N, CA, C and O atoms as CSV, one atom per row, in Angstrom:
chain,resi,resn,atom,element,x,y,z
A,1,MET,N,N,-23.920,-3.261,8.451
A,1,MET,CA,C,-23.176,-2.293,8.351
A,1,MET,C,C,-22.313,-2.453,7.025
A,1,MET,O,O,-21.737,-3.488,6.691
A,2,PRO,N,N,-22.324,-1.115,6.245
A,2,PRO,CA,C,-21.395,-1.150,4.878
A,2,PRO,C,C,-20.074,-1.602,4.985
A,2,PRO,O,O,-19.392,-1.160,5.909
A,3,THR,N,N,-19.604,-2.396,4.206
A,3,THR,CA,C,-17.976,-2.733,3.717
A,3,THR,C,C,-17.386,-1.751,2.677
A,3,THR,O,O,-17.840,-1.144,1.707
A,4,TYR,N,N,-16.153,-1.854,3.303
A,4,TYR,CA,C,-15.542,-0.688,2.431
A,4,TYR,C,C,-13.551,-1.552,2.233
A,4,TYR,O,O,-12.891,-2.136,3.092
A,5,ILE,N,N,-13.312,-1.339,1.228
A,5,ILE,CA,C,-11.847,-2.004,0.831
A,5,ILE,C,C,-10.787,-0.369,0.393
A,5,ILE,O,O,-10.648,0.226,-0.676
A,6,VAL,N,N,-10.261,-0.129,1.682
A,6,VAL,CA,C,-9.186,0.695,1.810
A,6,VAL,C,C,-8.080,0.702,1.244
A,6,VAL,O,O,-7.253,0.251,2.036
A,7,LEU,N,N,-7.552,1.013,0.150
A,7,LEU,CA,C,-5.914,1.048,-0.710
A,7,LEU,C,C,-5.592,2.140,-0.366
A,7,LEU,O,O,-6.199,3.177,-0.634
A,8,MET,N,N,-4.306,2.007,0.454
A,8,MET,CA,C,-3.541,2.792,1.519
A,8,MET,C,C,-1.937,3.428,0.662
A,8,MET,O,O,-1.304,2.476,0.206
A,9,ASN,N,N,-1.608,4.091,0.539
A,9,ASN,CA,C,-0.191,4.457,0.027
A,9,ASN,C,C,0.868,5.346,1.003
A,9,ASN,O,O,0.605,6.458,1.461
A,10,TRP,N,N,1.827,4.775,1.164
A,10,TRP,CA,C,2.473,5.415,2.109
A,10,TRP,C,C,3.438,6.895,0.897
A,10,TRP,O,O,3.903,6.764,-0.235
A,11,THR,N,N,3.394,8.048,1.741
A,11,THR,CA,C,3.784,9.437,1.392
A,11,THR,C,C,5.201,9.293,1.625
A,11,THR,O,O,5.527,8.348,2.343
A,12,GLU,N,N,6.169,10.086,1.136
A,12,GLU,CA,C,7.601,10.241,1.273
A,12,GLU,C,C,7.932,10.470,2.844
A,12,GLU,O,O,9.069,10.234,3.253
A,13,GLN,N,N,6.939,10.923,3.695
A,13,GLN,CA,C,7.158,10.495,4.776
A,13,GLN,C,C,6.888,9.185,5.919
A,13,GLN,O,O,7.515,8.960,6.954
A,14,GLY,N,N,5.505,8.279,5.218
A,14,GLY,CA,C,5.312,7.345,5.800
A,14,GLY,C,C,6.455,6.057,5.426
A,14,GLY,O,O,6.690,5.057,6.105
A,15,VAL,N,N,7.055,6.459,4.121
A,15,VAL,CA,C,8.365,5.265,3.701
A,15,VAL,C,C,9.234,5.751,4.565
A,15,VAL,O,O,10.000,4.839,4.876
A,16,ARG,N,N,9.538,6.879,5.190
A,16,ARG,CA,C,10.838,7.301,6.237
A,16,ARG,C,C,11.076,6.342,7.248
A,16,ARG,O,O,12.082,5.710,7.570
A,17,ASP,N,N,9.603,6.391,7.788
A,17,ASP,CA,C,8.720,5.954,9.118
A,17,ASP,C,C,8.051,4.024,9.424
A,17,ASP,O,O,7.402,3.330,10.207
A,18,ALA,N,N,9.027,3.982,7.799
A,18,ALA,CA,C,8.059,2.428,7.474
A,18,ALA,C,C,8.301,1.593,8.764
A,18,ALA,O,O,7.358,1.022,9.312
A,19,LYS,N,N,9.455,1.533,9.202
A,19,LYS,CA,C,9.839,0.773,10.440
A,19,LYS,C,C,8.416,0.722,11.678
A,19,LYS,O,O,7.998,-0.177,12.408
A,20,ASP,N,N,8.072,1.886,11.493
A,20,ASP,CA,C,6.674,1.849,12.786
A,20,ASP,C,C,5.372,1.841,12.227
A,20,ASP,O,O,4.517,2.673,12.532
A,21,THR,N,N,5.146,0.625,11.154
A,21,THR,CA,C,3.503,1.211,10.090
A,21,THR,C,C,2.534,0.061,10.897
A,21,THR,O,O,1.303,0.087,10.869
A,22,VAL,N,N,3.393,-1.002,11.656
A,22,VAL,CA,C,2.476,-1.518,12.597
A,22,VAL,C,C,2.311,-1.585,13.561
A,22,VAL,O,O,1.830,-2.627,14.007
A,23,ASP,N,N,2.603,-0.567,14.359
A,23,ASP,CA,C,2.497,0.321,15.628
A,23,ASP,C,C,1.835,1.617,15.579
A,23,ASP,O,O,1.549,2.274,16.579
A,24,ARG,N,N,1.541,2.047,14.057
A,24,ARG,CA,C,0.947,3.332,13.850
A,24,ARG,C,C,-0.398,2.684,13.235
A,24,ARG,O,O,-1.315,3.422,12.873
A,25,TYR,N,N,-0.486,1.265,13.127
A,25,TYR,CA,C,-1.708,1.077,12.741
A,25,TYR,C,C,-2.453,0.208,14.003
A,25,TYR,O,O,-3.663,0.387,14.141
A,26,GLU,N,N,-1.750,-0.733,14.931
A,26,GLU,CA,C,-2.151,-0.710,16.151
A,26,GLU,C,C,-2.639,0.515,16.880
A,26,GLU,O,O,-3.672,0.440,17.546
A,27,ALA,N,N,-2.027,1.528,16.802
A,27,ALA,CA,C,-2.480,2.491,17.702
A,27,ALA,C,C,-3.074,3.607,17.165
A,27,ALA,O,O,-3.183,4.648,17.814
A,28,ALA,N,N,-3.604,3.439,15.646
A,28,ALA,CA,C,-4.401,3.991,15.644
A,28,ALA,C,C,-5.630,3.344,15.669
A,28,ALA,O,O,-6.634,4.019,15.892
A,29,ARG,N,N,-5.753,1.684,15.403
A,29,ARG,CA,C,-7.237,1.086,15.730
A,29,ARG,C,C,-8.121,1.717,16.730
A,29,ARG,O,O,-9.283,1.963,16.408
A,30,PRO,N,N,-7.767,1.951,17.693
A,30,PRO,CA,C,-8.950,2.063,19.061
A,30,PRO,C,C,-9.730,3.425,18.282
A,30,PRO,O,O,-10.886,3.314,17.872
A,31,ALA,N,N,-8.968,4.669,18.143
A,31,ALA,CA,C,-9.734,5.693,17.373
A,31,ALA,C,C,-10.775,5.384,16.306
A,31,ALA,O,O,-11.787,6.023,16.020
A,32,PHE,N,N,-10.228,4.099,15.710
A,32,PHE,CA,C,-11.029,4.001,14.619
A,32,PHE,C,C,-12.669,3.190,15.229
A,32,PHE,O,O,-13.822,3.606,15.118
A,33,GLU,N,N,-12.271,2.244,15.707
A,33,GLU,CA,C,-12.998,1.846,16.764
A,33,GLU,C,C,-14.405,2.482,17.426
A,33,GLU,O,O,-15.554,2.056,17.536
A,34,GLN,N,N,-13.632,3.878,17.859
A,34,GLN,CA,C,-14.346,4.277,18.942
A,34,GLN,C,C,-15.338,5.209,17.824
A,34,GLN,O,O,-16.553,5.270,18.009
A,35,ALA,N,N,-14.916,5.657,17.084
A,35,ALA,CA,C,-15.586,6.475,15.600
A,35,ALA,C,C,-16.937,5.572,15.197
A,35,ALA,O,O,-17.853,6.182,14.645
A,36,GLY,N,N,-17.119,3.911,15.494
A,36,GLY,CA,C,-17.587,2.857,14.811
A,36,GLY,C,C,-16.951,2.218,13.826
A,36,GLY,O,O,-17.401,1.273,13.179
A,37,VAL,N,N,-15.772,2.795,13.690
A,37,VAL,CA,C,-14.874,1.840,12.466
A,37,VAL,C,C,-14.615,0.297,12.633
A,37,VAL,O,O,-14.285,-0.051,13.767
A,38,GLN,N,N,-14.695,-0.467,11.878
A,38,GLN,CA,C,-13.992,-2.199,12.593
A,38,GLN,C,C,-13.268,-2.771,11.389
A,38,GLN,O,O,-13.934,-3.324,10.514
A,39,PHE,N,N,-11.728,-2.660,11.268
A,39,PHE,CA,C,-10.976,-3.458,10.780
A,39,PHE,C,C,-11.302,-4.500,10.710
A,39,PHE,O,O,-11.417,-5.010,11.824
A,40,ARG,N,N,-11.653,-5.479,9.479
A,40,ARG,CA,C,-11.915,-6.768,9.329
A,40,ARG,C,C,-10.488,-7.404,8.741
A,40,ARG,O,O,-10.199,-8.583,8.947
A,41,ASP,N,N,-9.614,-6.488,7.977
A,41,ASP,CA,C,-8.602,-7.165,7.771
A,41,ASP,C,C,-7.654,-6.213,7.161
A,41,ASP,O,O,-8.220,-5.570,6.277
A,42,ILE,N,N,-6.306,-5.864,7.329
A,42,ILE,CA,C,-5.272,-5.412,6.915
A,42,ILE,C,C,-4.167,-6.283,6.229
A,42,ILE,O,O,-3.925,-7.408,6.666
A,43,TYR,N,N,-3.508,-5.774,5.174
A,43,TYR,CA,C,-2.330,-6.560,4.417
A,43,TYR,C,C,-1.462,-5.309,4.222
A,43,TYR,O,O,-1.921,-4.206,3.925
A,44,TRP,N,N,-0.076,-5.602,4.430
A,44,TRP,CA,C,1.170,-4.904,3.905
A,44,TRP,C,C,0.916,-5.642,2.280
A,44,TRP,O,O,0.632,-6.837,2.363
A,45,THR,N,N,0.980,-5.108,0.900
A,45,THR,CA,C,1.143,-5.621,-0.390
A,45,THR,C,C,2.672,-5.077,-0.696
A,45,THR,O,O,3.335,-4.334,0.027
A,46,VAL,N,N,3.143,-5.795,-2.285
A,46,VAL,CA,C,3.252,-5.398,-2.970
A,46,VAL,C,C,2.930,-4.917,-4.194
A,46,VAL,O,O,2.110,-5.665,-4.727
A,47,GLY,N,N,3.216,-4.012,-4.852
A,47,GLY,CA,C,2.489,-3.814,-6.263
A,47,GLY,C,C,1.844,-2.115,-6.236
A,47,GLY,O,O,2.654,-1.519,-5.526
A,48,PRO,N,N,1.024,-1.349,-6.583
A,48,PRO,CA,C,0.486,-0.458,-6.791
A,48,PRO,C,C,0.143,0.448,-5.421
A,48,PRO,O,O,0.114,1.678,-5.379
A,49,HIS,N,N,-0.109,-0.472,-4.319
A,49,HIS,CA,C,-0.726,-0.050,-3.135
A,49,HIS,C,C,0.139,-0.689,-1.458
A,49,HIS,O,O,0.259,-1.880,-1.171
A,50,ASP,N,N,0.479,0.135,-0.855
A,50,ASP,CA,C,1.185,-0.209,-0.096
A,50,ASP,C,C,0.345,-1.191,1.370
A,50,ASP,O,O,0.786,-2.020,2.165
A,51,LEU,N,N,-0.780,-0.673,1.200
A,51,LEU,CA,C,-1.495,-1.388,2.547
A,51,LEU,C,C,-2.857,-1.688,1.977
A,51,LEU,O,O,-3.320,-0.672,1.461
A,52,VAL,N,N,-3.711,-2.794,1.885
A,52,VAL,CA,C,-5.014,-2.727,1.523
A,52,VAL,C,C,-5.895,-3.348,3.106
A,52,VAL,O,O,-5.368,-4.206,3.814
A,53,THR,N,N,-7.017,-2.843,3.374
A,53,THR,CA,C,-7.581,-3.167,4.157
A,53,THR,C,C,-9.180,-3.186,3.876
A,53,THR,O,O,-9.614,-2.931,2.753
A,54,THR,N,N,-9.961,-3.481,4.884
A,54,THR,CA,C,-11.270,-4.113,4.618
A,54,THR,C,C,-11.869,-3.684,6.237
A,54,THR,O,O,-11.714,-4.291,7.297
A,55,VAL,N,N,-12.573,-2.447,5.960
A,55,VAL,CA,C,-13.276,-2.227,6.998
A,55,VAL,C,C,-14.701,-2.102,7.005
A,55,VAL,O,O,-15.444,-1.968,6.033
A,56,ASP,N,N,-15.021,-2.169,8.337
A,56,ASP,CA,C,-16.719,-1.877,8.319
A,56,ASP,C,C,-16.790,-0.179,8.833
A,56,ASP,O,O,-16.022,0.484,9.530
A,57,ALA,N,N,-18.447,0.254,7.944
A,57,ALA,CA,C,-18.304,1.289,8.794
A,57,ALA,C,C,-20.023,1.889,8.941
A,57,ALA,O,O,-20.970,1.245,8.489
A,58,PRO,N,N,-20.145,2.983,9.527
A,58,PRO,CA,C,-21.802,3.009,9.580
A,58,PRO,C,C,-22.214,3.764,8.196
A,58,PRO,O,O,-22.955,3.478,7.255
A,59,ASP,N,N,-21.478,4.734,8.488
A,59,ASP,CA,C,-21.771,5.329,6.732
A,59,ASP,C,C,-20.271,5.846,5.840
A,59,ASP,O,O,-19.227,5.284,6.174
A,60,GLU,N,N,-20.236,6.525,5.128
A,60,GLU,CA,C,-19.374,7.327,4.161
A,60,GLU,C,C,-18.974,8.735,4.790
A,60,GLU,O,O,-17.882,9.279,4.624
A,61,GLU,N,N,-19.747,9.100,5.336
A,61,GLU,CA,C,-19.074,10.055,6.342
A,61,GLU,C,C,-18.141,9.686,7.533
A,61,GLU,O,O,-16.989,9.961,7.872
A,62,THR,N,N,-19.220,8.899,8.035
A,62,THR,CA,C,-18.266,8.730,9.474
A,62,THR,C,C,-16.998,8.068,8.946
A,62,THR,O,O,-15.990,8.574,9.440
A,63,LEU,N,N,-16.695,6.819,7.851
A,63,LEU,CA,C,-15.419,6.480,7.416
A,63,LEU,C,C,-14.155,7.866,6.778
A,63,LEU,O,O,-12.947,7.864,7.010
A,64,SER,N,N,-14.941,8.937,5.947
A,64,SER,CA,C,-14.346,9.522,5.221
A,64,SER,C,C,-13.550,10.593,5.989
A,64,SER,O,O,-12.509,11.096,5.569
A,65,ALA,N,N,-14.272,10.953,7.404
A,65,ALA,CA,C,-13.442,11.565,8.392
A,65,ALA,C,C,-12.632,10.771,9.267
A,65,ALA,O,O,-11.624,11.157,9.858
A,66,VAL,N,N,-13.137,9.661,9.305
A,66,VAL,CA,C,-11.794,9.152,10.042
A,66,VAL,C,C,-10.559,8.662,8.831
A,66,VAL,O,O,-9.477,8.156,9.131
A,67,LEU,N,N,-10.837,8.835,8.006
A,67,LEU,CA,C,-9.687,8.758,7.030
A,67,LEU,C,C,-9.056,9.715,6.546
A,67,LEU,O,O,-8.083,9.560,5.809
A,68,LEU,N,N,-9.668,11.181,7.003
A,68,LEU,CA,C,-8.872,12.456,6.666
A,68,LEU,C,C,-8.020,12.805,7.726
A,68,LEU,O,O,-7.029,13.509,7.533
A,69,LYS,N,N,-8.394,12.271,9.073
A,69,LYS,CA,C,-8.011,12.464,10.312
A,69,LYS,C,C,-6.408,11.749,9.674
A,69,LYS,O,O,-5.374,12.187,9.168
A,70,LEU,N,N,-6.781,10.874,9.932
A,70,LEU,CA,C,-5.497,9.773,9.453
A,70,LEU,C,C,-4.714,10.018,8.012
A,70,LEU,O,O,-3.702,9.366,7.757
A,71,ALA,N,N,-5.209,10.930,7.151
A,71,ALA,CA,C,-4.033,10.942,6.377
A,71,ALA,C,C,-3.272,12.704,6.806
A,71,ALA,O,O,-2.202,13.165,6.409
A,72,GLY,N,N,-4.390,13.396,7.800
A,72,GLY,CA,C,-3.874,14.686,8.343
A,72,GLY,C,C,-2.308,14.177,9.087
A,72,GLY,O,O,-1.334,14.926,9.014
A,73,ALA,N,N,-2.252,13.152,9.619
A,73,ALA,CA,C,-0.958,12.499,10.004
A,73,ALA,C,C,-0.161,12.536,9.053
A,73,ALA,O,O,0.952,12.295,9.519
A,74,GLY,N,N,-0.086,12.751,7.661
A,74,GLY,CA,C,0.899,12.839,6.863
A,74,GLY,C,C,1.964,11.585,6.395
A,74,GLY,O,O,3.033,11.706,5.796
A,75,ASN,N,N,1.246,10.240,6.918
A,75,ASN,CA,C,2.147,9.098,6.592
A,75,ASN,C,C,1.323,8.025,5.369
A,75,ASN,O,O,1.907,7.229,4.634
A,76,LEU,N,N,-0.317,8.307,5.424
A,76,LEU,CA,C,-0.627,8.262,4.302
A,76,LEU,C,C,-1.727,8.502,3.318
A,76,LEU,O,O,-2.504,9.305,3.835
A,77,ARG,N,N,-2.143,8.146,2.088
A,77,ARG,CA,C,-3.208,8.579,1.107
A,77,ARG,C,C,-4.010,7.270,0.924
A,77,ARG,O,O,-3.636,6.103,1.045
A,78,THR,N,N,-5.094,7.733,0.632
A,78,THR,CA,C,-6.200,6.463,0.579
A,78,THR,C,C,-7.042,6.562,-1.438
A,78,THR,O,O,-6.845,7.208,-2.467
A,79,THR,N,N,-7.835,5.621,-1.015
A,79,THR,CA,C,-8.627,5.128,-1.700
A,79,THR,C,C,-9.553,4.100,-1.585
A,79,THR,O,O,-9.286,2.924,-1.832
A,80,THR,N,N,-11.095,4.684,-1.060
A,80,THR,CA,C,-11.822,3.929,-0.642
A,80,THR,C,C,-13.005,3.303,-1.890
A,80,THR,O,O,-13.370,3.919,-2.892
A,81,MET,N,N,-13.345,2.217,-1.555
A,81,MET,CA,C,-14.766,1.660,-2.385
A,81,MET,C,C,-15.396,0.941,-1.395
A,81,MET,O,O,-14.880,0.395,-0.420
A,82,ARG,N,N,-16.631,0.989,-1.744
A,82,ARG,CA,C,-17.379,0.369,-1.590
A,82,ARG,C,C,-17.712,-1.123,-1.733
A,82,ARG,O,O,-17.959,-1.371,-2.913
A,83,ALA,N,N,-17.796,-2.094,-1.018
A,83,ALA,CA,C,-17.764,-3.224,-1.175
A,83,ALA,C,C,-19.336,-4.054,-1.244
A,83,ALA,O,O,-20.010,-3.385,-0.460
A,84,PHE,N,N,-19.964,-4.827,-1.623
A,84,PHE,CA,C,-20.979,-5.434,-1.681
A,84,PHE,C,C,-20.696,-7.007,-1.519
A,84,PHE,O,O,-20.231,-7.704,-2.421
A,85,SER,N,N,-21.044,-7.462,-0.240
A,85,SER,CA,C,-21.054,-8.800,-0.264
A,85,SER,C,C,-22.087,-9.549,-0.954
A,85,SER,O,O,-23.040,-8.781,-1.085
A,86,ALA,N,N,-22.392,-10.838,-1.526
A,86,ALA,CA,C,-23.110,-11.688,-2.316
A,86,ALA,C,C,-24.601,-11.322,-2.049
A,86,ALA,O,O,-25.189,-11.043,-3.095
A,87,ASP,N,N,-25.324,-11.253,-0.991
A,87,ASP,CA,C,-26.526,-10.813,-0.273
A,87,ASP,C,C,-26.420,-9.446,-0.740
A,87,ASP,O,O,-27.204,-9.114,-1.630
A,88,GLU,N,N,-25.657,-8.660,-0.336
A,88,GLU,CA,C,-26.291,-7.038,-0.781
A,88,GLU,C,C,-26.571,-6.878,-2.488
A,88,GLU,O,O,-27.695,-6.579,-2.893
A,89,MET,N,N,-25.484,-7.100,-3.378
A,89,MET,CA,C,-25.526,-7.452,-4.575
A,89,MET,C,C,-26.518,-7.876,-5.344
A,89,MET,O,O,-26.898,-7.598,-6.482
A,90,ARG,N,N,-26.960,-8.790,-4.295
A,90,ARG,CA,C,-28.442,-9.635,-4.860
A,90,ARG,C,C,-29.743,-8.736,-4.561
A,90,ARG,O,O,-30.874,-8.807,-5.043
A,91,GLY,N,N,-29.243,-7.941,-3.682
A,91,GLY,CA,C,-30.583,-6.793,-3.277
A,91,GLY,C,C,-30.385,-5.419,-4.581
A,91,GLY,O,O,-31.354,-4.746,-4.931
A,92,VAL,N,N,-28.929,-5.202,-5.172
A,92,VAL,CA,C,-28.233,-3.921,-5.999
A,92,VAL,C,C,-29.289,-4.844,-7.649
A,92,VAL,O,O,-29.974,-4.214,-8.455
A,93,ILE,N,N,-29.077,-6.262,-7.664
A,93,ILE,CA,C,-29.478,-6.338,-8.961
A,93,ILE,C,C,-30.921,-6.469,-8.647
A,93,ILE,O,O,-31.640,-6.296,-9.631
A,94,GLY,N,N,-31.522,-6.726,-7.555
A,94,GLY,CA,C,-33.313,-6.630,-7.503
A,94,GLY,C,C,-33.759,-5.401,-7.847
A,94,GLY,O,O,-34.865,-5.328,-8.383
A,95,LYS,N,N,-32.967,-4.170,-7.599
A,95,LYS,CA,C,-33.528,-2.850,-8.191
A,95,LYS,C,C,-33.393,-2.673,-9.170
A,95,LYS,O,O,-34.148,-1.778,-9.550
A,96,MET,N,N,-32.568,-3.192,-10.186
A,96,MET,CA,C,-32.663,-2.854,-11.747
A,96,MET,C,C,-34.021,-2.904,-12.509
A,96,MET,O,O,-34.282,-2.191,-13.479
A,97,GLY,N,N,-35.024,-4.012,-11.848
A,97,GLY,CA,C,-36.145,-3.486,-12.643
A,97,GLY,C,C,-36.178,-4.782,-13.470
A,97,GLY,O,O,-37.003,-4.916,-14.374
């Protein structure tokens, strides 16, 4: 299953409700899992992003749908990057010809 790094930033609403961030994550997790998206890791960070997550999802469409629904709640905006394991990267390199 593909792995993705999702960088998250709080909106103004998200900052106002920051004290509930862990509870919001725990409440949202079952909906992600029901859609087939599994959290590997989540970190609350200092710097240009407020949260960094690693997730596995069956495809970009599924992950995009779940993240759009999440963003629709108004607390977060996301940036998503496809991540490759060492073995997956060997496959990419092998296709270089």
